C-alpha positions in Angstrom: 11.6 -18.5 -17.5 14.7 -17.6 -19.6 17.8 -16.1 -17.8 18.1 -12.6 -18.7 21.7 -11.5 -19.7 22.4 -8.0 -19.0 23.6 -5.7 -21.7 26.7 -3.7 -20.9 25.3 -0.9 -22.6 22.0 -1.3 -20.8 21.7 2.1 -18.5 19.9 -0.2 -15.9 22.8 -2.9 -15.9 26.0 -1.4 -14.3 26.6 2.1 -13.6 29.9 3.7 -14.3 30.5 7.0 -13.4 27.8 9.7 -12.9 24.2 8.4 -13.4 22.4 10.6 -15.9 19.1 11.1 -17.5 19.8 8.3 -20.0 19.5 5.8 -16.9 16.0 7.6 -16.1 15.1 7.2 -19.7 16.1 3.4 -19.8 14.1 3.1 -16.3 11.0 4.7 -17.8 11.0 2.4 -21.1 11.3 -0.4 -18.8 8.4 0.3 -16.6 6.3 1.2 -19.9 7.0 -2.1 -21.4 6.0 -3.8 -18.2 2.9 -2.0 -18.0 2.0 -3.0 -21.8 2.9 -6.6 -21.1 0.5 -6.5 -18.0 -2.1 -5.1 -19.9 -1.7 -7.6 -22.6 -1.9 -10.2 -20.1 -5.0 -8.8 -18.4 -6.9 -8.5 -21.5 -6.0 -12.2 -22.3 -7.5 -13.3 -19.3 -10.4 -11.2 -19.7 -10.2 -9.1 -16.5 -12.3 -11.8 -14.7 -12.2 -15.6 -15.3 -13.7 -18.8 -13.5 -10.5 -20.7 -13.5 -8.1 -20.7 -10.8 -5.2 -20.3 -13.0 -6.8 -17.7 -15.2 -7.9 -15.7 -11.9 -4.4 -16.1 -10.4 -3.1 -14.5 -14.0 -5.7 -11.8 -13.5 -4.5 -10.8 -10.3 -0.9 -10.9 -11.2 -1.5 -8.8 -14.1 -3.4 -6.1 -12.1 -0.8 -6.2 -9.6 1.9 -5.5 -12.3 -0.4 -2.8 -13.9 -0.2 -1.0 -10.6 3.4 -1.6 -10.0 4.5 0.0 -13.0 2.0 2.7 -12.8 3.3 3.8 -9.3 6.8 3.7 -10.6 6.4 6.0 -13.8 4.5 8.2 -11.6 7.1 8.5 -8.9 9.8 8.9 -11.4 7.7 12.0 -12.9 7.5 13.4 -9.7 11.2 13.1 -8.4 12.8 13.9 -11.8 10.4 16.5 -13.2 13.2 19.1 -14.1 14.4 16.5 -16.5 11.3 15.9 -18.5 9.0 17.9 -20.6 7.2 19.8 -18.2 3.7 19.9 -20.0 3.9 16.3 -20.8 4.9 15.4 -17.3 2.1 17.7 -15.7 -0.5 16.3 -17.8 0.5 12.6 -16.9 1.1 12.5 -13.4 -2.6 12.9 -12.2 -3.7 10.4 -14.9 -1.3 8.0 -13.3 -2.5 8.7 -9.7 -6.0 8.2 -11.0 -5.3 4.9 -12.5 -3.3 3.6 -9.6 -6.2 4.6 -7.1 -8.9 3.2 -9.2 -7.1 -0.3 -9.6 -6.0 -0.3 -6.0 -9.5 -0.2 -4.6 -10.9 -3.5 -5.0 -7.6 -5.3 -3.4 -7.9 -2.9 -0.6 -11.3 -3.6 0.6 -11.1 -7.3 0.2 -7.7 -7.2 2.3 -9.3 -4.8 4.8 -12.5 -7.2 5.2 -10.0 -10.3 5.6 -8.1 -8.4 8.2 -11.2 -7.5 10.3 -12.6 -10.8 10.2 -9.2 -12.7 11.4 -9.1 -9.8 14.1 -12.7 -10.7 15.3 -11.7 -14.3 15.4 -8.6 -13.6 17.3 -10.4 -11.5 19.9 -13.7 -13.5 20.4 -13.0 -16.8 19.4 -15.9 -16.7 17.1 -15.8 -18.8 13.9 -17.1 -16.7 10.5 -18.3 -19.4 8.0 -18.0 -16.6 5.5 -14.6 -16.0 6.3 -13.1 -19.0 4.3 -15.2 -18.5 1.4 -14.3 -14.6 1.5 -10.7 -15.8 1.2 -10.9 -18.1 -1.6 -12.9 -15.6 -3.7 -10.6 -12.6 -2.5 -7.8 -14.7 -4.2 -9.7 -14.4 -7.7 -9.9 -10.7 -7.9 -8.0 -8.7 -5.4 -5.3 -11.1 -4.6 -3.5 -12.2 -1.6 -5.8 -10.4 0.7 -5.7 -13.0 3.3 -1.9 -13.4 3.5 -1.5 -10.0 3.6 -3.9 -9.5 6.6 -2.7 -12.5 8.4 0.9 -11.5 7.9 0.4 -8.2 9.4 -1.7 -8.4 12.3 0.8 -9.1 15.3 -0.9 -9.2 18.7 0.0 -6.0 20.5 -0.5 -7.6 23.8 2.3 -10.1 23.1 4.4 -7.6 21.3 8.3 -8.0 21.0 10.7 -5.7 19.3 10.6 -8.2 16.3 6.6 -8.1 15.9 6.4 -4.5 16.6 4.9 -3.3 19.8 5.6 -2.1 23.6 3.4 -4.1 25.9 0.4 -2.5 27.0 -1.8 -2.4 30.1 -5.1 -2.7 28.1 -7.3 -5.0 29.8 -8.8 -8.2 27.7 -12.1 -7.5 26.5 -15.2 -9.2 28.0 -15.0 -12.5 26.0 -18.6 -13.4 26.6 -20.2 -10.2 25.5 -17.7 -10.0 22.7 -18.6 -13.4 21.3 -22.3 -12.5 21.5 -21.7 -9.2 19.3 -19.0 -10.8 17.0 -20.8 -12.7 14.7 -23.3 -9.9 13.7 -20.3 -7.3 13.6 -18.6 -9.8 11.2 -21.9 -10.1 9.4 -22.2 -6.2 9.1 -18.9 -5.7 8.1 -19.1 -8.4 5.3 -22.2 -6.6 4.2 -20.4 -3.3 4.0 -17.1 -4.0 2.6 -18.1 -6.5 0.2 -20.6 -4.1 -1.3 -17.6 -1.3 -1.4 -15.5 -4.0 -3.3 -18.1 -5.0 -5.7 -18.5 -1.2 -6.6 -14.7 -0.8 -6.6 -14.5 -3.8 -9.1 -17.2 -2.3 -11.4 -15.5 1.0 -11.3 -12.1 -0.8 -12.2 -13.9 -2.6 -15.2 -15.2 0.8 -16.3 -12.1 2.6 -15.8 -10.2 -0.3 -18.2 -12.6 0.3 -20.7 -12.8 4.3 -21.0 -11.4 6.6 -23.5 -9.6 8.4 -20.4 -7.8 4.9 -19.8 -7.1 4.5 -23.4 -5.4 7.9 -23.7 -3.2 6.8 -20.7 -2.3 3.6 -22.2 -1.5 5.3 -25.5 0.8 7.8 -23.8 2.7 5.0 -21.9 3.0 3.0 -25.1 4.8 6.0 -26.6 6.9 6.1 -23.2 8.0 2.7 -24.2 10.1 3.7 -27.1 10.5 7.6 -26.7 11.0 9.5 -23.3 10.3 13.1 -23.4 13.7 14.5 -21.9 14.7 17.9 -21.8 17.3 19.0 -24.2 20.1 18.7 -21.3 18.7 16.0 -19.4 20.8 13.0 -21.0 24.0 14.5 -19.5 22.3 15.8 -16.4 23.2 13.9 -13.1 20.4 12.2 -11.2 21.8 12.2 -7.8 20.9 15.8 -6.8 17.3 15.0 -7.8 17.5 11.8 -5.8 19.2 13.4 -2.7 16.3 15.9 -2.7 13.8 13.3 -2.4 15.7 11.7 0.3 16.0 15.0 2.2 12.3 15.3 1.8 11.8 12.0 3.6 14.3 12.6 6.4 12.8 15.7 7.0 9.2 14.2 7.2 10.3 11.6 9.5 11.9 14.0 11.7 8.7 15.8 12.7 7.1 12.4 13.3 6.0 11.8 17.0 8.4 9.0 17.4 8.5 9.5 21.2 4.5 8.8 20.9 5.1 5.9 19.0 6.8 4.3 21.6 3.9 4.9 24.0 2.1 1.6 25.0 -1.2 3.3 24.5 -2.5 6.4 22.9 -6.1 7.0 24.1 -6.5 10.0 21.9 -6.4 7.8 19.0 -9.4 5.9 20.3 -11.1 8.8 21.5 -11.0 10.6 17.9 -11.8 7.0 16.0 -14.9 6.5 17.8 -16.5 10.1 17.7 -19.3 11.2 15.1 -16.8 12.8 13.0 -16.1 10.4 10.0 -13.0 12.3 8.7 -9.5 10.6 8.5 -7.8 10.4 11.7 -5.2 13.4 12.0 -2.7 11.6 13.9 -2.1 9.3 10.7 -1.7 11.7 8.0 1.9 12.3 8.9 2.8 8.7 8.7 0.9 8.3 5.4 3.0 11.1 4.0 6.1 9.5 5.0 5.0 6.2 3.5 4.6 8.0 0.2 7.7 10.0 0.4 9.6 6.5 1.3 8.3 5.2 -1.6 9.5 7.9 -3.9 13.0 7.6 -2.3 12.9 3.7 -3.1 12.1 4.4 -6.7 14.8 6.9 -6.9 17.2 4.4 -5.7 16.2 1.8 -8.3 17.1 4.1 -10.8 20.5 5.2 -9.4 21.6 1.6 -8.3 20.1 -0.3 -11.3 18.9 -4.0 -11.4 21.7 -5.5 -9.5 21.6 -3.6 -6.4 21.4 -5.3 -3.1 18.1 -5.1 -1.0 17.9 -2.1 1.3 16.9 -4.0 4.5 16.4 -0.6 6.2 13.9 0.9 3.5 12.1 -2.6 3.1 11.6 -3.0 6.9 10.4 0.6 7.2 8.1 0.2 4.0 6.3 -2.8 5.6 6.0 -0.9 9.0 4.2 1.9 7.2 2.1 -0.6 5.1 0.7 -2.4 8.1 0.4 1.2 9.6 -2.1 2.0 6.6 -3.7 -1.1 6.7 -4.4 -1.0 10.5 -5.5 2.6 10.2 -7.8 2.2 7.7 -9.3 -1.1 9.3 -10.0 0.8 12.3 -11.7 3.6 10.4 -14.1 0.7 8.7 -14.7 -0.8 12.2 -15.6 2.8 13.6 -17.9 3.5 10.4 -19.6 0.3 11.0 -20.4 0.9 14.5 -22.2 4.3 13.4 -24.7 2.2 11.6 -28.2 3.3 12.9 -30.2 0.8 15.0 -27.5 -1.9 15.7 -27.6 -4.2 18.8 -25.4 -2.9 21.8 -23.7 -6.2 21.6 -22.7 -5.6 18.0 -21.7 -2.0 18.8 -19.5 -3.2 21.7 -17.7 -5.8 19.4 -17.1 -3.2 16.7 -15.6 -1.0 19.4 -13.4 -3.5 20.8 -12.2 -4.5 16.9 -11.6 -0.7 16.3 -9.7 -0.3 19.9 -7.5 -3.5 18.7 -6.7 -2.1 15.1 -5.7 1.5 16.8 -3.0 -0.6 18.7 -2.0 -2.1 15.6 -1.5 1.2 14.3 0.6 2.1 17.5 2.7 -1.2 17.2 3.3 -0.5 13.4 4.5 3.0 14.4 6.4 1.5 17.4 8.3 -1.0 14.8 8.9 1.9 12.3 10.6 4.0 15.1 12.7 0.8 16.5 14.0 0.0 12.8 14.7 3.5 11.6 16.6 4.9 14.4 18.7 1.5 15.3 19.6 0.9 11.7 20.4 4.8 11.2 22.7 4.2 14.0 24.2 1.0 13.0 24.4 1.4 9.3 27.7 2.8 7.6 
């Protein structure tokens, strides 16, 4: 790849003085260009290919599409007063629809891989389909196995580095667990593979729909013309970015960080295995913080430009909240599988242990966030 030389007049290169709406316009144009480049690559690979290199290109293209869409959407949210209100309000729900639709196939693949790895770790059972799934996952959802493998620390061996306080949870009965683990894995494989297949079909339908083409046309226009308000070009961006940061810190302030330091959260397990399939009430504030952290990070990208150093605090916090989301959704999938009618007691037992394990992963991720955010808040100038 040829080295890129920054243009001194490029609003994204070096900021001297106040950062204004011109920088926002440059950022949005850059993200729209990235979207169009990723879309062209996705179309060239046909969306699905048999060759390994082509499949990898498709995964990269889909990831780049989601990446640019999230950044455009986040910027429209944070800096809405500087953009044409009618255009911005019409674009944001369409971008949210597109990002969510494109993310589902990858999410189901990563969730299945995470649960199979956890079952293997807990029971010692070997799942022949696991390696096959990992290979297939790299062709369509991308890096599912590496994401799961890299984000599943054992809370019973926790340290401040791998995010979790020691627990008093007794080890599961390995004999009973092994008996049910294979059937539990097969059940999860059926349910999540079906969901993943449907998500893949939905994504393909999305990319061929008139709704998507309308969004793509709008982003194509954005690559050359950003609908700023008449005063936006000279307006400072810092007040809007500061407001995004304040929303984040306010949301973090109400998180139950004391509970996050507890080694065992029995209420989370009781709710998760209840007949109520609704999302876990304890998780919602953490998911909201994850979204607000993303908006804050995108705003910093605009203010700091391309040469900004990596903010370790934001990176570490974001990784912890990603692990929290992954474990929360995996626990919900295990609980949903456990509600399957007429499954064997050993299978239900294995799924219950798996659910408890993933809820411990949730607590471990919260503990990591708590330790990282509070410690760095004290130590950072």
